C-alpha positions in Angstrom: -21.8 21.3 4.2 -18.2 20.2 4.2 -15.9 21.3 1.3 -15.2 18.2 -0.8 -12.5 19.9 -2.9 -10.5 20.9 0.2 -10.9 17.4 1.6 -9.6 15.8 -1.5 -6.7 18.3 -1.7 -5.8 17.5 1.9 -5.9 13.7 1.3 -3.7 14.2 -1.9 -1.1 16.1 0.1 -1.0 13.4 2.8 -0.7 10.7 0.1 2.5 12.3 -1.2 4.2 11.6 2.2 5.5 8.1 2.0 4.2 7.4 -1.5 5.2 4.1 -3.0 5.9 3.2 -6.6 2.8 0.9 -6.5 0.5 3.8 -5.7 0.2 3.2 -2.0 1.6 4.8 1.1 4.1 3.7 3.7 4.3 5.7 6.9 5.4 3.5 9.8 4.7 4.2 13.4 7.1 6.7 14.9 9.0 7.2 11.7 10.2 10.4 10.1 7.4 10.1 7.5 4.8 9.8 10.2 6.1 12.9 11.8 6.1 14.7 8.5 2.4 13.9 8.1 1.7 15.1 11.7 3.5 18.4 10.9 1.3 19.0 7.9 -1.8 18.2 10.0 -0.6 20.6 12.7 -0.2 23.3 10.0 -3.8 22.8 8.9 -4.9 23.0 12.5 -3.2 26.3 13.0 -4.7 27.6 9.8 -8.1 26.6 11.2 -7.2 28.8 14.3 -7.0 25.9 16.7 -4.7 25.8 19.7 -2.1 23.2 18.6 0.3 21.0 20.5 2.1 17.7 20.2 2.4 15.5 23.3 5.6 13.6 24.4 4.7 10.5 22.4 3.8 12.1 19.1 0.0 12.6 19.2 -1.0 15.9 17.7 -3.9 17.9 19.0 -5.8 21.0 17.9 -8.4 22.6 20.3 -11.3 24.8 19.5 -12.7 26.5 22.7 -16.3 26.2 23.8 -18.5 28.7 25.5 -18.3 26.9 28.9 -14.7 26.4 30.1 -15.9 24.1 32.8 -16.9 21.4 30.4 -14.7 18.5 29.2 -13.8 18.3 25.5 -15.4 16.4 22.7 -12.5 14.7 20.9 -12.6 13.8 17.2 -10.0 12.3 14.9 -8.1 9.2 13.9 -4.4 8.3 12.9 -1.8 9.2 10.3 0.5 6.1 10.2 -0.1 3.4 7.7 0.7 -0.2 6.9 3.3 -1.0 4.4 2.1 0.0 0.9 -1.3 0.8 2.3 -4.1 3.1 1.1 -4.6 6.8 1.6 -7.9 6.7 3.5 -7.3 4.4 6.5 -7.0 6.9 9.3 -6.3 9.9 7.2 -9.9 10.3 6.2 -10.8 10.6 9.8 -8.2 13.2 10.6 -9.0 15.3 7.5 -12.7 14.9 8.2 -12.3 16.0 11.8 -10.4 19.1 10.6 -13.3 19.8 8.2 -15.7 19.7 11.2 -14.0 22.6 13.0 -13.7 24.5 9.7 -17.4 24.0 9.0 -18.4 25.1 12.5 -16.3 28.2 12.1 -17.8 29.0 8.7 -21.3 28.7 10.2 -20.3 30.8 13.2 -21.5 27.9 15.4 -20.6 28.1 19.1 -20.4 24.8 21.0 -20.7 24.5 24.8 -17.9 22.0 24.9 -14.4 22.5 23.5 -13.7 20.5 20.4 -10.3 18.8 20.1 -9.1 17.3 16.8 -6.5 14.5 17.4 -4.2 12.8 15.0 -3.0 9.7 16.9 0.5 8.2 16.5 1.2 4.5 16.0 -2.2 3.0 15.4 -1.1 0.3 13.0 0.5 -2.9 14.4 2.8 -3.5 11.5 6.0 -2.2 13.0 5.7 -3.2 16.7 3.0 -6.0 16.7 0.9 -3.8 19.0 -1.9 -1.5 17.9 -3.4 1.9 18.9 -0.4 2.8 21.0 -0.9 6.5 20.8 -4.4 6.2 22.2 -3.3 3.6 24.7 -0.6 5.9 26.0 -3.0 8.9 26.5 -5.5 6.8 28.4 -3.1 4.9 30.5 -3.7 1.5 29.0 -0.1 1.2 28.0 3.1 2.2 30.0 6.8 1.9 29.9 6.8 -1.8 30.7 4.6 -2.6 27.7 6.7 -0.4 25.4 9.9 -2.0 26.5 8.8 -5.5 25.6 8.3 -4.6 21.9 10.8 -4.5 19.1 10.5 -4.0 15.3 12.2 -6.2 12.7 15.4 -4.3 13.1 15.4 -4.7 16.9 14.4 -1.1 17.6 12.1 -0.5 20.6 9.2 2.0 20.5 11.1 4.1 23.0 14.2 4.2 20.7 11.9 4.9 17.7 10.3 7.9 19.5 13.6 9.3 20.6 14.9 9.0 17.0 12.2 11.4 15.8 12.6 13.9 18.6 9.9 12.8 20.9 10.2 12.3 24.7 9.1 8.8 25.8 11.0 9.4 29.1 8.0 11.7 29.9 5.1 9.4 29.4 3.1 10.7 32.3 2.9 14.1 30.5 1.0 12.5 27.6 -1.6 10.8 29.8 -5.0 12.6 30.0 -7.3 12.8 32.9 -10.1 11.1 31.0 -12.8 13.0 33.0 -11.7 15.9 30.8 -12.9 14.0 27.7 -16.7 14.2 27.3 -16.7 11.9 24.2 -14.6 10.6 21.3 -16.1 10.2 17.8 -14.1 8.8 14.9 -15.0 8.6 11.3 -13.3 5.9 9.3 -13.6 3.8 6.1 -15.3 0.5 6.8 -12.5 -1.7 5.4 -15.2 -4.3 4.6 -18.1 -4.9 2.2 -21.1 -4.6 4.4 -22.2 -1.1 3.5 -21.4 -1.5 -0.2 -23.5 -4.6 -0.5 -26.4 -3.0 1.4 -26.1 0.2 -0.6 -25.9 2.3 2.6 -24.0 5.5 2.8 -23.1 5.5 6.5 -22.4 2.9 9.1 -23.2 3.5 12.8 -20.7 1.3 14.7 -22.1 -0.6 17.7 -19.0 -2.5 18.8 -15.3 -2.9 17.8 -13.5 -6.2 17.6 -10.2 -6.9 19.4 -7.3 -9.2 18.6 -5.3 -11.9 20.3 -2.0 -12.4 18.6 0.7 -15.1 18.8 4.2 -15.6 17.5 5.0 -19.3 17.1 8.6 -20.1 16.6 9.2 -23.7 15.4 12.5 -25.5 15.4 13.0 -28.7 13.5 16.1 -30.1 11.8 17.5 -28.7 8.5 18.5 -32.0 6.9 19.2 -33.1 3.3 16.0 -33.4 1.3 17.2 -36.4 -0.6 19.0 -38.4 2.0 16.5 -38.1 4.9 13.7 -40.7 4.9 10.2 -39.3 5.3 9.6 -40.9 8.6 12.8 -39.5 10.1 12.2 -35.8 9.3 11.6 -32.9 11.6 10.1 -30.5 9.0 9.2 -27.2 10.5 7.4 -26.0 7.4 5.2 -29.1 7.3 4.2 -28.4 10.9 3.6 -24.8 10.1 1.4 -25.7 7.2 -0.7 -27.9 9.5 -1.0 -25.0 11.9 -2.1 -22.6 9.2 -5.0 -24.9 8.3 -5.7 -25.5 11.9 -6.2 -21.8 12.5 -8.5 -21.6 9.5 -10.6 -24.5 10.7 -10.9 -23.4 14.3 -11.9 -19.8 13.4 -14.4 -20.9 10.8 -16.1 -23.9 12.6 -15.1 -24.1 16.3 -15.6 -20.7 17.8 -18.2 -18.0 17.1 -20.0 -16.8 14.0 -18.0 -13.5 14.0 -14.6 -15.0 14.9 -11.8 -14.7 12.3 -8.3 -16.1 12.4 -5.4 -15.3 10.1 -1.8 -16.4 9.8 -0.3 -13.2 8.3 3.3 -14.1 8.7 5.1 -17.2 7.7 8.9 -17.2 7.6 10.9 -20.4 6.7 14.6 -21.2 7.2 16.9 -21.9 5.5 14.9 -21.4 2.4 16.6 -23.8 0.0 14.9 -26.3 -2.3 17.2 -29.2 -1.3 17.1 -28.6 2.4 14.2 -29.7 4.7 13.0 -26.6 6.5 14.6 -26.5 9.9 12.8 -23.4 11.2 9.6 -21.6 10.8 8.0 -18.5 12.4 4.2 -17.7 12.2 2.3 -14.6 13.1 -1.2 -15.4 14.1 -4.1 -12.9 14.5 -7.5 -13.9 16.1 -10.4 -11.4 16.3 -13.9 -11.1 17.4 -16.3 -8.4 18.7 -17.3 -10.8 21.6 -14.9 -11.8 24.3 -16.0 -15.4 24.8 -15.7 -16.9 21.3 -12.4 -15.1 20.9 -11.1 -16.8 24.0 -12.4 -20.1 22.8 -10.6 -19.7 19.5 -7.4 -18.5 21.1 -7.3 -21.4 23.6 -8.0 -24.0 20.9 -5.4 -22.6 18.6 -2.7 -22.5 21.3 -3.6 -26.2 22.1 -3.6 -27.2 18.5 -0.1 -25.6 17.9 1.2 -27.5 20.9 -0.3 -30.8 19.7 1.1 -30.4 16.2 4.6 -29.7 17.4 4.6 -32.5 19.9 3.4 -35.0 17.3 5.9 -33.9 14.8 8.8 -33.7 17.3 9.2 -30.0 16.7 10.5 -27.6 19.3 8.1 -24.8 20.0 8.2 -21.3 21.5 4.7 -19.8 21.6 4.6 -16.1 22.6 1.3 -14.2 23.1 2.0 -10.7 21.7 -1.4 -9.2 22.4 -4.7 -10.1 24.1 -7.1 -7.1 23.8 -10.7 -6.8 24.7 -13.6 -5.8 22.4 -15.4 -2.5 23.1 -19.1 -1.6 22.9 -19.9 1.9 21.6 -21.9 4.4 23.7 -25.6 4.2 22.9 -25.7 8.0 23.4 -23.2 8.6 20.7 -24.7 5.9 18.5 -28.0 7.8 18.7 -26.4 11.1 17.9 -24.8 9.6 14.8 -28.0 7.8 13.7 -30.2 10.9 14.2 -27.7 13.0 12.3 -27.6 10.7 9.3 -31.5 10.6 9.3 -31.8 14.4 9.5 -29.3 14.8 6.6 -31.2 12.2 4.5 -28.4 9.6 4.4 -29.1 5.9 4.5 -27.4 4.1 7.4 -26.8 0.7 8.9 -26.1 -0.3 12.5 -23.1 -2.6 12.5 -20.0 -3.9 14.4 -16.5 -3.2 13.3 -14.4 -6.2 12.5 -11.2 -4.1 12.4 -9.6 -2.5 15.4 -9.4 1.3 15.8 -8.4 4.0 18.3 -12.1 4.3 19.1 -11.9 0.9 20.8 -9.3 2.2 23.3 -11.1 5.4 23.8 -14.3 3.4 24.4 -12.8 2.2 27.7 -12.1 5.8 28.8 -15.1 7.9 27.7 -18.4 7.8 25.7 -17.3 6.8 22.2 -18.8 6.3 18.8 -17.7 5.6 15.2 -19.0 6.5 11.8 -18.2 4.3 8.8 -18.2 5.1 5.1 -18.2 2.4 2.4 -15.0 0.8 1.1 -15.1 -0.2 -2.6 -15.1 -4.1 -2.7 -14.1 -4.0 1.0 -10.5 -3.2 0.0 -8.2 -1.6 2.6 -4.5 -1.8 3.6 -3.7 -1.7 -0.1 -3.2 0.9 -2.8 -6.6 -0.1 -4.2 -8.3 1.4 -1.1 -11.0 3.8 -2.3 -14.3 5.4 -1.1 -16.7 7.3 -3.4 -16.1 11.0 -2.7 -19.9 11.4 -2.2 -19.9 8.8 0.6 -16.8 10.3 2.2 -18.6 13.7 2.2 -21.7 12.1 3.7 -19.6 10.7 6.6 -18.0 14.0 7.3 -21.4 15.8 7.2 -22.8 13.3 9.6 -19.7 13.9 11.9 -20.4 17.6 11.9 -24.0 17.1 12.9 -23.2 14.4 15.5 -20.6 16.6 17.2 -23.2 19.3 17.5 -25.9 16.9 18.8 -23.4 15.4 21.4 -22.5 19.0 22.4 -26.2 19.6 23.3 -26.9 16.3 25.0 -23.7 15.5 27.0 
């Protein structure tokens, strides 16, 4: 069985990198702090006697050889970047858990036919650049230089500039891309980031599909006039329009799309921000998600039309920019069965479920046979310092990952 004490020590060490006063962690994509976490993970990989390398875009790999050099690798892992003031389990639990897999295999003297490659992906979170899973997109070819060049962070820094700033080589993107025929499967363990497993009192989730997002930036321009001297009927209030849009997103996602559609306005900026001035400008960041393509498209189209209608009716200038339009992924039935059988053999309760959050496994699912293991999140909390999973449940997920890798090794 996996070593819980070692797992907790590894998580504690990672939590210190980018620790915040509130008890959270901030490690932005392609930042010095993210690289520091990758260096620590690489150190642990070497201590586990893996062959370690970092690719040109910052993904870190550690390979354990198999008995048959002709076979493609089974890849396991997750990511090490975080949201601002996030928790210490999102992504990190999957990387630490994957390291524990190869340690446990070595401790048992187990020989696999396939090589096993532990990966710590870079730049999974969308906080800095409004695009997600960029490390996995770059190795699979689902993102290239053109997509990178259209993105900027709040300071105007592009992903290419950010990578160059931490010593990476985005001018050599082709070197990071894998021949995906050399990946037999990808399996990721992750905290659920929801309440399903906790409410059902299940220890493990077997993920069946992963949701994808459509994201918009809406820039509204009205007129910043005097709040006392401008009659109500003569106003071009950008915030009033934005407020109507926020409620419209909520209404459409809740009642006019599908049962698993969700919509969020996570960013709302107002200018000039003075109590005596009618807001002349507003910017909204809108996130729409579903595990099924059709209702996500219905919601996206209706929300875009609603935004246009609100702005036209209120005489507000609008710039509507689609930042992202990703596709949901269905997990491999072969890997689902390996995870389910492994949980059953170990005596852990499990639940078959979709993932409402996005993950690198969604991207990998378009390239190879892919599966995900979930462990419960207390009260569904994630992306916050309150993120927590019972250590016994975390250990259960890692033990299932150990077994699932070995079953996949036999069946693929």
